[in-house]
N, CA, C, O and CB atoms as a CASP TS submission, in Angstrom:
PFRMAT TS
TARGET T0000
AUTHOR 0000-0000-0000
METHOD Language model
MODEL 1
PARENT N/A
ATOM      1  N   UNK     1       4.087  -1.985   9.782  1.00  0.00           N
ATOM      2  CA  UNK     1       4.125  -3.175   8.970  1.00  0.00           C
ATOM      3  C   UNK     1       4.748  -4.309   9.790  1.00  0.00           C
ATOM      4  O   UNK     1       5.793  -4.141  10.418  1.00  0.00           O
ATOM      5  CB  UNK     1       4.915  -2.924   7.659  1.00  0.00           C
ATOM      6  N   UNK     2       4.093  -5.444   9.769  1.00  0.00           N
ATOM      7  CA  UNK     2       4.612  -6.615  10.484  1.00  0.00           C
ATOM      8  C   UNK     2       5.825  -7.169   9.740  1.00  0.00           C
ATOM      9  O   UNK     2       5.882  -7.137   8.511  1.00  0.00           O
ATOM     10  CB  UNK     2       3.511  -7.711  10.633  1.00  0.00           C
ATOM     11  N   UNK     3       6.764  -7.662  10.481  1.00  0.00           N
ATOM     12  CA  UNK     3       7.976  -8.242   9.914  1.00  0.00           C
ATOM     13  C   UNK     3       7.928  -9.747  10.126  1.00  0.00           C
ATOM     14  O   UNK     3       7.553 -10.231  11.195  1.00  0.00           O
ATOM     15  CB  UNK     3       9.259  -7.625  10.557  1.00  0.00           C
ATOM     16  N   UNK     4       8.308 -10.465   9.101  1.00  0.00           N
ATOM     17  CA  UNK     4       8.308 -11.922   9.161  1.00  0.00           C
ATOM     18  C   UNK     4       9.669 -12.426   8.700  1.00  0.00           C
ATOM     19  O   UNK     4      10.182 -11.983   7.672  1.00  0.00           O
ATOM     20  CB  UNK     4       7.162 -12.525   8.289  1.00  0.00           C
ATOM     21  N   UNK     5      10.248 -13.340   9.446  1.00  0.00           N
ATOM     22  CA  UNK     5      11.530 -13.927   9.060  1.00  0.00           C
ATOM     23  C   UNK     5      11.274 -15.007   8.014  1.00  0.00           C
ATOM     24  O   UNK     5      10.354 -15.816   8.135  1.00  0.00           O
ATOM     25  CB  UNK     5      12.283 -14.515  10.300  1.00  0.00           C
ATOM     26  N   UNK     6      12.115 -14.992   6.986  1.00  0.00           N
ATOM     27  CA  UNK     6      11.987 -15.950   5.892  1.00  0.00           C
ATOM     28  C   UNK     6      13.373 -16.497   5.579  1.00  0.00           C
ATOM     29  O   UNK     6      14.351 -15.749   5.548  1.00  0.00           O
ATOM     30  CB  UNK     6      11.339 -15.291   4.625  1.00  0.00           C
ATOM     31  N   UNK     7      13.451 -17.768   5.356  1.00  0.00           N
ATOM     32  CA  UNK     7      14.712 -18.383   4.972  1.00  0.00           C
ATOM     33  C   UNK     7      14.701 -18.601   3.465  1.00  0.00           C
ATOM     34  O   UNK     7      13.763 -19.181   2.918  1.00  0.00           O
ATOM     35  CB  UNK     7      14.943 -19.725   5.733  1.00  0.00           C
ATOM     36  N   UNK     8      15.748 -18.131   2.803  1.00  0.00           N
ATOM     37  CA  UNK     8      15.860 -18.315   1.357  1.00  0.00           C
ATOM     38  C   UNK     8      17.225 -18.903   1.048  1.00  0.00           C
ATOM     39  O   UNK     8      18.139 -18.848   1.870  1.00  0.00           O
ATOM     40  CB  UNK     8      15.647 -16.972   0.594  1.00  0.00           C
ATOM     41  N   UNK     9      17.352 -19.462  -0.136  1.00  0.00           N
ATOM     42  CA  UNK     9      18.637 -19.986  -0.602  1.00  0.00           C
ATOM     43  C   UNK     9      19.085 -19.151  -1.784  1.00  0.00           C
ATOM     44  O   UNK     9      18.298 -18.855  -2.682  1.00  0.00           O
ATOM     45  CB  UNK     9      18.538 -21.496  -0.989  1.00  0.00           C
ATOM     46  N   UNK    10      20.349 -18.775  -1.778  1.00  0.00           N
ATOM     47  CA  UNK    10      20.936 -18.001  -2.863  1.00  0.00           C
ATOM     48  C   UNK    10      22.156 -18.737  -3.389  1.00  0.00           C
ATOM     49  O   UNK    10      22.833 -19.437  -2.635  1.00  0.00           O
ATOM     50  CB  UNK    10      21.311 -16.571  -2.392  1.00  0.00           C
ATOM     51  N   UNK    11      22.440 -18.585  -4.669  1.00  0.00           N
ATOM     52  CA  UNK    11      23.697 -19.130  -5.178  1.00  0.00           C
ATOM     53  C   UNK    11      24.855 -18.461  -4.438  1.00  0.00           C
ATOM     54  O   UNK    11      24.775 -17.280  -4.098  1.00  0.00           O
ATOM     55  CB  UNK    11      23.821 -18.916  -6.726  1.00  0.00           C
ATOM     56  N   UNK    12      25.918 -19.201  -4.190  1.00  0.00           N
ATOM     57  CA  UNK    12      27.076 -18.684  -3.451  1.00  0.00           C
ATOM     58  C   UNK    12      27.601 -17.384  -4.030  1.00  0.00           C
ATOM     59  O   UNK    12      27.957 -16.470  -3.285  1.00  0.00           O
ATOM     60  CB  UNK    12      28.185 -19.711  -3.436  1.00  0.00           C
ATOM     61  N   UNK    13      27.653 -17.291  -5.359  1.00  0.00           N
ATOM     62  CA  UNK    13      28.170 -16.078  -6.012  1.00  0.00           C
ATOM     63  C   UNK    13      27.344 -14.855  -5.608  1.00  0.00           C
ATOM     64  O   UNK    13      27.896 -13.802  -5.289  1.00  0.00           O
ATOM     65  CB  UNK    13      28.160 -16.244  -7.554  1.00  0.00           C
ATOM     66  N   UNK    14      26.025 -15.004  -5.625  1.00  0.00           N
ATOM     67  CA  UNK    14      25.131 -13.894  -5.289  1.00  0.00           C
ATOM     68  C   UNK    14      25.268 -13.547  -3.805  1.00  0.00           C
ATOM     69  O   UNK    14      25.348 -12.373  -3.443  1.00  0.00           O
ATOM     70  CB  UNK    14      23.657 -14.252  -5.629  1.00  0.00           C
ATOM     71  N   UNK    15      25.295 -14.563  -2.957  1.00  0.00           N
ATOM     72  CA  UNK    15      25.424 -14.319  -1.515  1.00  0.00           C
ATOM     73  C   UNK    15      26.733 -13.600  -1.205  1.00  0.00           C
ATOM     74  O   UNK    15      26.761 -12.695  -0.371  1.00  0.00           O
ATOM     75  CB  UNK    15      25.349 -15.646  -0.732  1.00  0.00           C
ATOM     76  N   UNK    16      27.800 -13.991  -1.860  1.00  0.00           N
ATOM     77  CA  UNK    16      29.100 -13.339  -1.639  1.00  0.00           C
ATOM     78  C   UNK    16      29.081 -11.878  -2.085  1.00  0.00           C
ATOM     79  O   UNK    16      29.600 -11.004  -1.390  1.00  0.00           O
ATOM     80  CB  UNK    16      30.206 -14.094  -2.384  1.00  0.00           C
ATOM     81  N   UNK    17      28.489 -11.622  -3.235  1.00  0.00           N
ATOM     82  CA  UNK    17      28.395 -10.239  -3.720  1.00  0.00           C
ATOM     83  C   UNK    17      27.532  -9.416  -2.774  1.00  0.00           C
ATOM     84  O   UNK    17      27.859  -8.268  -2.473  1.00  0.00           O
ATOM     85  CB  UNK    17      27.813 -10.195  -5.158  1.00  0.00           C
ATOM     86  N   UNK    18      26.440  -9.992  -2.310  1.00  0.00           N
ATOM     87  CA  UNK    18      25.559  -9.294  -1.366  1.00  0.00           C
ATOM     88  C   UNK    18      26.342  -8.915  -0.107  1.00  0.00           C
ATOM     89  O   UNK    18      26.248  -7.784   0.371  1.00  0.00           O
ATOM     90  CB  UNK    18      24.332 -10.179  -0.997  1.00  0.00           C
ATOM     91  N   UNK    19      27.108  -9.856   0.423  1.00  0.00           N
ATOM     92  CA  UNK    19      27.906  -9.587   1.633  1.00  0.00           C
ATOM     93  C   UNK    19      28.952  -8.505   1.389  1.00  0.00           C
ATOM     94  O   UNK    19      29.214  -7.677   2.262  1.00  0.00           O
ATOM     95  CB  UNK    19      28.595 -10.869   2.113  1.00  0.00           C
ATOM     96  N   UNK    20      29.548  -8.517   0.200  1.00  0.00           N
ATOM     97  CA  UNK    20      30.592  -7.534  -0.123  1.00  0.00           C
ATOM     98  C   UNK    20      30.020  -6.133  -0.346  1.00  0.00           C
ATOM     99  O   UNK    20      30.625  -5.141   0.059  1.00  0.00           O
ATOM    100  CB  UNK    20      31.358  -7.976  -1.367  1.00  0.00           C
ATOM    101  N   UNK    21      28.877  -6.057  -0.977  1.00  0.00           N
ATOM    102  CA  UNK    21      28.344  -4.771  -1.419  1.00  0.00           C
ATOM    103  C   UNK    21      27.380  -4.099  -0.446  1.00  0.00           C
ATOM    104  O   UNK    21      27.264  -2.874  -0.425  1.00  0.00           O
ATOM    105  CB  UNK    21      27.660  -4.955  -2.710  1.00  0.00           C
ATOM    106  N   UNK    22      26.689  -4.907   0.360  1.00  0.00           N
ATOM    107  CA  UNK    22      25.651  -4.339   1.234  1.00  0.00           C
ATOM    108  C   UNK    22      26.046  -4.575   2.689  1.00  0.00           C
ATOM    109  O   UNK    22      26.293  -5.711   3.092  1.00  0.00           O
ATOM    110  CB  UNK    22      24.246  -4.971   0.933  1.00  0.00           C
ATOM    111  N   UNK    23      26.107  -3.506   3.474  1.00  0.00           N
ATOM    112  CA  UNK    23      26.471  -3.650   4.888  1.00  0.00           C
ATOM    113  C   UNK    23      25.531  -4.611   5.624  1.00  0.00           C
ATOM    114  O   UNK    23      24.357  -4.734   5.276  1.00  0.00           O
ATOM    115  CB  UNK    23      26.457  -2.282   5.577  1.00  0.00           C
ATOM    116  N   UNK    24      26.058  -5.277   6.629  1.00  0.00           N
ATOM    117  CA  UNK    24      25.358  -6.305   7.387  1.00  0.00           C
ATOM    118  C   UNK    24      23.954  -5.892   7.836  1.00  0.00           C
ATOM    119  O   UNK    24      23.003  -6.642   7.614  1.00  0.00           O
ATOM    120  CB  UNK    24      26.171  -6.674   8.585  1.00  0.00           C
ATOM    121  N   UNK    25      23.801  -4.745   8.446  1.00  0.00           N
ATOM    122  CA  UNK    25      22.520  -4.331   9.017  1.00  0.00           C
ATOM    123  C   UNK    25      21.567  -3.731   7.981  1.00  0.00           C
ATOM    124  O   UNK    25      20.487  -3.256   8.332  1.00  0.00           O
ATOM    125  CB  UNK    25      22.757  -3.329  10.119  1.00  0.00           C
ATOM    126  N   UNK    26      21.966  -3.753   6.703  1.00  0.00           N
ATOM    127  CA  UNK    26      21.130  -3.159   5.655  1.00  0.00           C
ATOM    128  C   UNK    26      20.682  -4.182   4.616  1.00  0.00           C
ATOM    129  O   UNK    26      19.992  -3.828   3.660  1.00  0.00           O
ATOM    130  CB  UNK    26      21.882  -2.035   4.967  1.00  0.00           C
ATOM    131  N   UNK    27      21.057  -5.424   4.786  1.00  0.00           N
ATOM    132  CA  UNK    27      20.756  -6.452   3.780  1.00  0.00           C
ATOM    133  C   UNK    27      19.279  -6.764   3.675  1.00  0.00           C
ATOM    134  O   UNK    27      18.761  -6.929   2.570  1.00  0.00           O
ATOM    135  CB  UNK    27      21.504  -7.715   4.094  1.00  0.00           C
ATOM    136  N   UNK    28      18.588  -6.848   4.803  1.00  0.00           N
ATOM    137  CA  UNK    28      17.146  -7.150   4.753  1.00  0.00           C
ATOM    138  C   UNK    28      16.394  -6.072   3.992  1.00  0.00           C
ATOM    139  O   UNK    28      15.520  -6.366   3.175  1.00  0.00           O
ATOM    140  CB  UNK    28      16.569  -7.288   6.174  1.00  0.00           C
ATOM    141  N   UNK    29      16.740  -4.821   4.267  1.00  0.00           N
ATOM    142  CA  UNK    29      16.084  -3.711   3.556  1.00  0.00           C
ATOM    143  C   UNK    29      16.401  -3.780   2.068  1.00  0.00           C
ATOM    144  O   UNK    29      15.517  -3.589   1.232  1.00  0.00           O
ATOM    145  CB  UNK    29      16.531  -2.342   4.137  1.00  0.00           C
ATOM    146  N   UNK    30      17.649  -4.050   1.738  1.00  0.00           N
ATOM    147  CA  UNK    30      18.064  -4.151   0.341  1.00  0.00           C
ATOM    148  C   UNK    30      17.281  -5.245  -0.385  1.00  0.00           C
ATOM    149  O   UNK    30      16.755  -5.029  -1.477  1.00  0.00           O
ATOM    150  CB  UNK    30      19.571  -4.430   0.252  1.00  0.00           C
ATOM    151  N   UNK    31      17.215  -6.412   0.235  1.00  0.00           N
ATOM    152  CA  UNK    31      16.509  -7.550  -0.370  1.00  0.00           C
ATOM    153  C   UNK    31      15.018  -7.245  -0.482  1.00  0.00           C
ATOM    154  O   UNK    31      14.401  -7.552  -1.501  1.00  0.00           O
ATOM    155  CB  UNK    31      16.732  -8.843   0.460  1.00  0.00           C
ATOM    156  N   UNK    32      14.436  -6.646   0.550  1.00  0.00           N
ATOM    157  CA  UNK    32      13.017  -6.283   0.525  1.00  0.00           C
ATOM    158  C   UNK    32      12.720  -5.338  -0.638  1.00  0.00           C
ATOM    159  O   UNK    32      11.756  -5.536  -1.377  1.00  0.00           O
ATOM    160  CB  UNK    32      12.603  -5.629   1.857  1.00  0.00           C
ATOM    161  N   UNK    33      13.557  -4.311  -0.794  1.00  0.00           N
ATOM    162  CA  UNK    33      13.342  -3.347  -1.872  1.00  0.00           C
ATOM    163  C   UNK    33      13.514  -3.992  -3.248  1.00  0.00           C
ATOM    164  O   UNK    33      12.771  -3.678  -4.178  1.00  0.00           O
ATOM    165  CB  UNK    33      14.306  -2.171  -1.724  1.00  0.00           C
ATOM    166  N   UNK    34      14.486  -4.888  -3.377  1.00  0.00           N
ATOM    167  CA  UNK    34      14.712  -5.566  -4.655  1.00  0.00           C
ATOM    168  C   UNK    34      13.522  -6.454  -5.015  1.00  0.00           C
ATOM    169  O   UNK    34      13.077  -6.471  -6.162  1.00  0.00           O
ATOM    170  CB  UNK    34      16.004  -6.405  -4.599  1.00  0.00           C
ATOM    171  N   UNK    35      13.013  -7.185  -4.033  1.00  0.00           N
ATOM    172  CA  UNK    35      11.861  -8.048  -4.270  1.00  0.00           C
ATOM    173  C   UNK    35      10.628  -7.209  -4.600  1.00  0.00           C
ATOM    174  O   UNK    35       9.885  -7.542  -5.523  1.00  0.00           O
ATOM    175  CB  UNK    35      11.591  -8.940  -3.044  1.00  0.00           C
ATOM    176  N   UNK    36      10.406  -6.131  -3.858  1.00  0.00           N
ATOM    177  CA  UNK    36       9.250  -5.261  -4.109  1.00  0.00           C
ATOM    178  C   UNK    36       9.301  -4.690  -5.526  1.00  0.00           C
ATOM    179  O   UNK    36       8.286  -4.632  -6.220  1.00  0.00           O
ATOM    180  CB  UNK    36       9.201  -4.112  -3.074  1.00  0.00           C
ATOM    181  N   UNK    37      10.492  -4.270  -5.945  1.00  0.00           N
ATOM    182  CA  UNK    37      10.661  -3.719  -7.288  1.00  0.00           C
ATOM    183  C   UNK    37      10.332  -4.762  -8.353  1.00  0.00           C
ATOM    184  O   UNK    37       9.646  -4.461  -9.330  1.00  0.00           O
ATOM    185  CB  UNK    37      12.095  -3.204  -7.478  1.00  0.00           C
ATOM    186  N   UNK    38      10.815  -5.972  -8.165  1.00  0.00           N
ATOM    187  CA  UNK    38      10.567  -7.044  -9.140  1.00  0.00           C
ATOM    188  C   UNK    38       9.090  -7.441  -9.153  1.00  0.00           C
ATOM    189  O   UNK    38       8.527  -7.686 -10.220  1.00  0.00           O
ATOM    190  CB  UNK    38      11.442  -8.275  -8.821  1.00  0.00           C
ATOM    191  N   UNK    39       8.462  -7.506  -7.987  1.00  0.00           N
ATOM    192  CA  UNK    39       7.037  -7.843  -7.934  1.00  0.00           C
ATOM    193  C   UNK    39       6.203  -6.779  -8.633  1.00  0.00           C
ATOM    194  O   UNK    39       5.231  -7.100  -9.316  1.00  0.00           O
ATOM    195  CB  UNK    39       6.572  -8.005  -6.479  1.00  0.00           C
ATOM    196  N   UNK    40       6.575  -5.516  -8.466  1.00  0.00           N
ATOM    197  CA  UNK    40       5.878  -4.420  -9.149  1.00  0.00           C
ATOM    198  C   UNK    40       6.020  -4.578 -10.660  1.00  0.00           C
ATOM    199  O   UNK    40       5.056  -4.401 -11.405  1.00  0.00           O
ATOM    200  CB  UNK    40       6.433  -3.042  -8.692  1.00  0.00           C
ATOM    201  N   UNK    41       7.239  -4.914 -11.109  1.00  0.00           N
ATOM    202  CA  UNK    41       7.481  -5.102 -12.536  1.00  0.00           C
ATOM    203  C   UNK    41       6.641  -6.253 -13.085  1.00  0.00           C
ATOM    204  O   UNK    41       6.059  -6.145 -14.164  1.00  0.00           O
ATOM    205  CB  UNK    41       8.969  -5.363 -12.796  1.00  0.00           C
ATOM    206  N   UNK    42       6.584  -7.350 -12.337  1.00  0.00           N
ATOM    207  CA  UNK    42       5.779  -8.499 -12.766  1.00  0.00           C
ATOM    208  C   UNK    42       4.303  -8.126 -12.874  1.00  0.00           C
ATOM    209  O   UNK    42       3.626  -8.499 -13.833  1.00  0.00           O
ATOM    210  CB  UNK    42       5.954  -9.671 -11.789  1.00  0.00           C
ATOM    211  N   UNK    43       3.812  -7.385 -11.881  1.00  0.00           N
ATOM    212  CA  UNK    43       2.411  -6.964 -11.881  1.00  0.00           C
ATOM    213  C   UNK    43       2.114  -6.042 -13.074  1.00  0.00           C
ATOM    214  O   UNK    43       1.086  -6.184 -13.736  1.00  0.00           O
ATOM    215  CB  UNK    43       2.070  -6.249 -10.557  1.00  0.00           C
ATOM    216  N   UNK    44       3.024  -5.099 -13.334  1.00  0.00           N
ATOM    217  CA  UNK    44       2.851  -4.195 -14.465  1.00  0.00           C
ATOM    218  C   UNK    44       2.856  -4.954 -15.787  1.00  0.00           C
ATOM    219  O   UNK    44       2.062  -4.652 -16.678  1.00  0.00           O
ATOM    220  CB  UNK    44       3.947  -3.134 -14.466  1.00  0.00           C
ATOM    221  N   UNK    45       3.749  -5.940 -15.923  1.00  0.00           N
ATOM    222  CA  UNK    45       3.801  -6.740 -17.146  1.00  0.00           C
ATOM    223  C   UNK    45       2.521  -7.547 -17.334  1.00  0.00           C
ATOM    224  O   UNK    45       2.022  -7.673 -18.452  1.00  0.00           O
ATOM    225  CB  UNK    45       5.010  -7.678 -17.118  1.00  0.00           C
ATOM    226  N   UNK    46       1.989  -8.093 -16.241  1.00  0.00           N
ATOM    227  CA  UNK    46       0.731  -8.843 -16.330  1.00  0.00           C
ATOM    228  C   UNK    46      -0.409  -7.921 -16.757  1.00  0.00           C
ATOM    229  O   UNK    46      -1.267  -8.315 -17.547  1.00  0.00           O
ATOM    230  CB  UNK    46       0.399  -9.514 -14.976  1.00  0.00           C
ATOM    231  N   UNK    47      -0.418  -6.708 -16.241  1.00  0.00           N
ATOM    232  CA  UNK    47      -1.447  -5.742 -16.600  1.00  0.00           C
ATOM    233  C   UNK    47      -1.323  -5.348 -18.071  1.00  0.00           C
ATOM    234  O   UNK    47      -2.328  -5.250 -18.774  1.00  0.00           O
ATOM    235  CB  UNK    47      -1.353  -4.500 -15.703  1.00  0.00           C
ATOM    236  N   UNK    48      -0.092  -5.123 -18.538  1.00  0.00           N
ATOM    237  CA  UNK    48       0.120  -4.797 -19.953  1.00  0.00           C
ATOM    238  C   UNK    48      -0.366  -5.929 -20.846  1.00  0.00           C
ATOM    239  O   UNK    48      -0.993  -5.695 -21.880  1.00  0.00           O
ATOM    240  CB  UNK    48       1.607  -4.512 -20.226  1.00  0.00           C
ATOM    241  N   UNK    49      -0.074  -7.146 -20.440  1.00  0.00           N
ATOM    242  CA  UNK    49      -0.499  -8.310 -21.221  1.00  0.00           C
ATOM    243  C   UNK    49      -2.026  -8.384 -21.272  1.00  0.00           C
ATOM    244  O   UNK    49      -2.598  -8.652 -22.328  1.00  0.00           O
ATOM    245  CB  UNK    49       0.085  -9.614 -20.619  1.00  0.00           C
ATOM    246  N   UNK    50      -2.680  -8.150 -20.147  1.00  0.00           N
ATOM    247  CA  UNK    50      -4.145  -8.184 -20.097  1.00  0.00           C
ATOM    248  C   UNK    50      -4.740  -7.104 -20.997  1.00  0.00           C
ATOM    249  O   UNK    50      -5.716  -7.357 -21.702  1.00  0.00           O
ATOM    250  CB  UNK    50      -4.642  -8.002 -18.650  1.00  0.00           C
ATOM    251  N   UNK    51      -4.159  -5.898 -20.980  1.00  0.00           N
ATOM    252  CA  UNK    51      -4.640  -4.819 -21.848  1.00  0.00           C
ATOM    253  C   UNK    51      -4.479  -5.179 -23.314  1.00  0.00           C
ATOM    254  O   UNK    51      -5.379  -4.939 -24.119  1.00  0.00           O
ATOM    255  CB  UNK    51      -3.896  -3.517 -21.548  1.00  0.00           C
ATOM    256  N   UNK    52      -3.327  -5.760 -23.667  1.00  0.00           N
ATOM    257  CA  UNK    52      -3.088  -6.155 -25.064  1.00  0.00           C
ATOM    258  C   UNK    52      -4.101  -7.207 -25.509  1.00  0.00           C
ATOM    259  O   UNK    52      -4.626  -7.134 -26.620  1.00  0.00           O
ATOM    260  CB  UNK    52      -1.651  -6.698 -25.236  1.00  0.00           C
ATOM    261  N   UNK    53      -4.376  -8.184 -24.644  1.00  0.00           N
ATOM    262  CA  UNK    53      -5.346  -9.219 -24.983  1.00  0.00           C
ATOM    263  C   UNK    53      -6.748  -8.628 -25.129  1.00  0.00           C
ATOM    264  O   UNK    53      -7.491  -8.999 -26.038  1.00  0.00           O
ATOM    265  CB  UNK    53      -5.344 -10.321 -23.917  1.00  0.00           C
ATOM    266  N   UNK    54      -7.104  -7.712 -24.239  1.00  0.00           N
ATOM    267  CA  UNK    54      -8.419  -7.066 -24.320  1.00  0.00           C
ATOM    268  C   UNK    54      -8.513  -6.244 -25.603  1.00  0.00           C
ATOM    269  O   UNK    54      -9.555  -6.233 -26.259  1.00  0.00           O
ATOM    270  CB  UNK    54      -8.671  -6.164 -23.078  1.00  0.00           C
ATOM    271  N   UNK    55      -7.429  -5.556 -25.963  1.00  0.00           N
ATOM    272  CA  UNK    55      -7.429  -4.758 -27.180  1.00  0.00           C
ATOM    273  C   UNK    55      -7.620  -5.647 -28.403  1.00  0.00           C
ATOM    274  O   UNK    55      -8.357  -5.287 -29.321  1.00  0.00           O
ATOM    275  CB  UNK    55      -6.128  -3.960 -27.299  1.00  0.00           C
ATOM    276  N   UNK    56      -6.961  -6.807 -28.422  1.00  0.00           N
ATOM    277  CA  UNK    56      -7.113  -7.739 -29.537  1.00  0.00           C
ATOM    278  C   UNK    56      -8.567  -8.175 -29.665  1.00  0.00           C
ATOM    279  O   UNK    56      -9.097  -8.244 -30.774  1.00  0.00           O
ATOM    280  CB  UNK    56      -6.199  -8.965 -29.350  1.00  0.00           C
ATOM    281  N   UNK    57      -9.212  -8.468 -28.549  1.00  0.00           N
ATOM    282  CA  UNK    57     -10.620  -8.876 -28.568  1.00  0.00           C
ATOM    283  C   UNK    57     -11.501  -7.755 -29.111  1.00  0.00           C
ATOM    284  O   UNK    57     -12.404  -8.006 -29.908  1.00  0.00           O
ATOM    285  CB  UNK    57     -11.085  -9.279 -27.157  1.00  0.00           C
ATOM    286  N   UNK    58     -11.246  -6.537 -28.690  1.00  0.00           N
ATOM    287  CA  UNK    58     -12.020  -5.390 -29.170  1.00  0.00           C
ATOM    288  C   UNK    58     -11.797  -5.199 -30.666  1.00  0.00           C
ATOM    289  O   UNK    58     -12.735  -4.909 -31.409  1.00  0.00           O
ATOM    290  CB  UNK    58     -11.634  -4.103 -28.399  1.00  0.00           C
ATOM    291  N   UNK    59     -10.559  -5.363 -31.100  1.00  0.00           N
ATOM    292  CA  UNK    59     -10.235  -5.229 -32.511  1.00  0.00           C
ATOM    293  C   UNK    59     -10.987  -6.268 -33.346  1.00  0.00           C
ATOM    294  O   UNK    59     -11.507  -5.946 -34.414  1.00  0.00           O
ATOM    295  CB  UNK    59      -8.726  -5.368 -32.724  1.00  0.00           C
ATOM    296  N   UNK    60     -11.045  -7.496 -32.869  1.00  0.00           N
ATOM    297  CA  UNK    60     -11.769  -8.562 -33.568  1.00  0.00           C
ATOM    298  C   UNK    60     -13.255  -8.236 -33.627  1.00  0.00           C
ATOM    299  O   UNK    60     -13.877  -8.381 -34.679  1.00  0.00           O
ATOM    300  CB  UNK    60     -11.546  -9.925 -32.873  1.00  0.00           C
ATOM    301  N   UNK    61     -13.826  -7.802 -32.522  1.00  0.00           N
ATOM    302  CA  UNK    61     -15.243  -7.443 -32.497  1.00  0.00           C
ATOM    303  C   UNK    61     -15.528  -6.293 -33.451  1.00  0.00           C
ATOM    304  O   UNK    61     -16.543  -6.304 -34.147  1.00  0.00           O
ATOM    305  CB  UNK    61     -15.677  -7.070 -31.076  1.00  0.00           C
ATOM    306  N   UNK    62     -14.658  -5.316 -33.490  1.00  0.00           N
ATOM    307  CA  UNK    62     -14.844  -4.190 -34.405  1.00  0.00           C
ATOM    308  C   UNK    62     -14.833  -4.650 -35.856  1.00  0.00           C
ATOM    309  O   UNK    62     -15.615  -4.160 -36.671  1.00  0.00           O
ATOM    310  CB  UNK    62     -13.758  -3.138 -34.184  1.00  0.00           C
ATOM    311  N   UNK    63     -13.953  -5.585 -36.180  1.00  0.00           N
ATOM    312  CA  UNK    63     -13.904  -6.109 -37.546  1.00  0.00           C
ATOM    313  C   UNK    63     -15.177  -6.876 -37.881  1.00  0.00           C
ATOM    314  O   UNK    63     -15.688  -6.785 -38.997  1.00  0.00           O
ATOM    315  CB  UNK    63     -12.679  -7.016 -37.731  1.00  0.00           C
ATOM    316  N   UNK    64     -15.690  -7.634 -36.907  1.00  0.00           N
ATOM    317  CA  UNK    64     -16.917  -8.395 -37.137  1.00  0.00           C
ATOM    318  C   UNK    64     -18.118  -7.483 -37.368  1.00  0.00           C
ATOM    319  O   UNK    64     -18.994  -7.801 -38.172  1.00  0.00           O
ATOM    320  CB  UNK    64     -17.189  -9.315 -35.959  1.00  0.00           C
ATOM    321  N   UNK    65     -18.161  -6.352 -36.668  1.00  0.00           N
ATOM    322  CA  UNK    65     -19.295  -5.443 -36.777  1.00  0.00           C
ATOM    323  C   UNK    65     -19.111  -4.391 -37.862  1.00  0.00           C
ATOM    324  O   UNK    65     -20.034  -3.627 -38.144  1.00  0.00           O
ATOM    325  CB  UNK    65     -19.530  -4.768 -35.459  1.00  0.00           C
ATOM    326  N   UNK    66     -17.941  -4.341 -38.470  1.00  0.00           N
ATOM    327  CA  UNK    66     -17.654  -3.319 -39.466  1.00  0.00           C
ATOM    328  C   UNK    66     -18.639  -3.346 -40.629  1.00  0.00           C
ATOM    329  O   UNK    66     -19.054  -2.292 -41.111  1.00  0.00           O
ATOM    330  CB  UNK    66     -16.250  -3.490 -39.985  1.00  0.00           C
ATOM    331  N   UNK    67     -19.013  -4.526 -41.081  1.00  0.00           N
ATOM    332  CA  UNK    67     -19.933  -4.643 -42.216  1.00  0.00           C
ATOM    333  C   UNK    67     -21.356  -4.266 -41.839  1.00  0.00           C
ATOM    334  O   UNK    67     -22.153  -3.954 -42.724  1.00  0.00           O
ATOM    335  CB  UNK    67     -19.910  -6.056 -42.765  1.00  0.00           C
ATOM    336  N   UNK    68     -21.690  -4.284 -40.603  1.00  0.00           N
ATOM    337  CA  UNK    68     -23.064  -4.007 -40.150  1.00  0.00           C
ATOM    338  C   UNK    68     -23.304  -2.505 -39.955  1.00  0.00           C
ATOM    339  O   UNK    68     -24.448  -2.051 -39.964  1.00  0.00           O
ATOM    340  CB  UNK    68     -23.350  -4.753 -38.834  1.00  0.00           C
ATOM    341  N   UNK    69     -22.250  -1.757 -39.784  1.00  0.00           N
ATOM    342  CA  UNK    69     -22.375  -0.344 -39.445  1.00  0.00           C
ATOM    343  C   UNK    69     -23.098   0.449 -40.539  1.00  0.00           C
ATOM    344  O   UNK    69     -23.951   1.280 -40.228  1.00  0.00           O
ATOM    345  CB  UNK    69     -20.999   0.252 -39.198  1.00  0.00           C
ATOM    346  N   UNK    70     -22.772   0.206 -41.814  1.00  0.00           N
ATOM    347  CA  UNK    70     -23.322   1.001 -42.915  1.00  0.00           C
ATOM    348  C   UNK    70     -24.827   0.889 -43.070  1.00  0.00           C
ATOM    349  O   UNK    70     -25.552   1.839 -42.773  1.00  0.00           O
ATOM    350  CB  UNK    70     -22.679   0.597 -44.190  1.00  0.00           C
ATOM    351  N   UNK    71     -25.306  -0.257 -43.530  1.00  0.00           N
ATOM    352  CA  UNK    71     -26.735  -0.384 -43.818  1.00  0.00           C
ATOM    353  C   UNK    71     -27.407  -1.508 -43.029  1.00  0.00           C
ATOM    354  O   UNK    71     -28.580  -1.815 -43.239  1.00  0.00           O
ATOM    355  CB  UNK    71     -26.936  -0.618 -45.295  1.00  0.00           C
ATOM    356  N   UNK    72     -26.675  -2.091 -42.156  1.00  0.00           N
ATOM    357  CA  UNK    72     -27.247  -3.155 -41.321  1.00  0.00           C
ATOM    358  C   UNK    72     -27.222  -4.517 -41.994  1.00  0.00           C
ATOM    359  O   UNK    72     -27.653  -5.506 -41.400  1.00  0.00           O
ATOM    360  CB  UNK    72     -28.667  -2.810 -40.952  1.00  0.00           C
ATOM    361  N   UNK    73     -26.735  -4.585 -43.198  1.00  0.00           N
ATOM    362  CA  UNK    73     -26.654  -5.860 -43.933  1.00  0.00           C
ATOM    363  C   UNK    73     -25.187  -6.264 -44.029  1.00  0.00           C
ATOM    364  O   UNK    73     -24.370  -5.505 -44.549  1.00  0.00           O
ATOM    365  CB  UNK    73     -27.299  -5.743 -45.368  1.00  0.00           C
ATOM    366  N   UNK    74     -24.842  -7.468 -43.527  1.00  0.00           N
ATOM    367  CA  UNK    74     -23.440  -7.900 -43.569  1.00  0.00           C
ATOM    368  C   UNK    74     -22.931  -8.132 -44.979  1.00  0.00           C
ATOM    369  O   UNK    74     -21.770  -8.498 -45.164  1.00  0.00           O
ATOM    370  CB  UNK    74     -23.267  -9.160 -42.768  1.00  0.00           C
TER
END
């Protein structure tokens, strides 16, 4: 995997906690894993939302066709 340097800005409180809690040579890995986890969560939430919207559309279509199923007369 190619590595790319990126400059980001963090609130001082977060940067200080990061320095205190995560050893110097492990911060990039920590940040990478945290970002990957959050991106996965965002993607999963978007997928859940898409499924819910698709289900609503199917539900509406089913209601529209419900009267036609019996004898073909709405």
